N, C-alpha and C positions, 0 to 999 in steps of 0.2 A: 933249297932253303925256303922257309916260310917268310912271306913279307912281314915287315915289322914297322911299328911306329913308336914314338916316344911319348909317354904319358906321365902326368904328374898331378899333384893337387896345388892349386894356386894358394900361396901362403896366407894372403889376406882373408879368404873366406872358405877355403877348403874345397872349392868347386873343381871338378876333374877337368883337366886341359890336356891338349895335344900340341906338339910342336909342328908348325907349319913350314912351308918352303921358304919363307922370309925370316925364319928364326924367331918368330913370335909364337906365344902360347895362345891357342884358340880354344873356345869352348865346344867347337864342332869337330868331331872325329873325321867327318868327310873332308875337312880342309887339311888334314895331317899330311906331312911329308912321309912318303912310303919308302923305306929302305929295302932294296932288293938284292944286296950283296954284302959280304962281310965288312968291306971298307966303309960302306954307308952306315952300317949298324955301329961300327966303332966311332963314327963321327957323331951319331946320335947320343951315344953313351958319353962322349967327351962334353957335349953341349949340356946334357943333363947334369953332369958333375959340376960344370961351370955355373949353371943357373941355380943349382942347389947351394953351392958355396956362396953365391951372391944373394941368398935368401929370397929368391924369386919364387921358388917352388919347393915342395917337399914330396916325399914318396915317389921318387922318379924311378920309372920302369920302362924297359923296352918290352913291348908285347907283341904277340903274333896276331896277324889279321889276315883275312882273305877277302878278295874282291868278288862279290856276287852281284851280277847284273849291274855293274857300275857303282856299287855301294860297298864301302868298307864294313866288314863285320869282324869284330874281335872273335877269336877262337874260344877263349874262356868265358864262362857265364859271368863271372865277377866283372870282367872288363865290358861285357855287353851292357850290364846294369849301369856301370859308371858312364858309359857312352850315352846311354838313353836318359840319364838323370837319376836323381835319388828315387828310391822306391816309395818315398813318402813326401809330403810337403816339407820343404827344407828351408828355402829363402825366398824372398819376394822375386818374382819373375822366373822361378824354376819350378816346373810342375813335375809330378811323379813320372817315373819311367813309362814308356810305351811297352805294354806287355807283349805286343807282336814282335817287336824288335828283340826283346830279351828271349822269347821263346826259341827253343831249339828245334 
């Protein structure tokens, strides 16, 4: 099974977030809780449904990641872009994505 993390967009500003081990949504993929077995993935899905229903986040998804040299890398390009930040100026304090992180 591929390692997985739970991602969503924060309801207030649309910024991509990931669920951390404390059950909080973080803007840093590297702080995300990694699920490595089916039961852990099921828990992530349940938390995502709960937080969506509570209007904390939208567009909740479990995504595939791999660990490369101690760093989490999303498998899909879309998720690498979301992890690195928008591809353009978006909001104060958020700079465009790092092209090196996005590149395959």
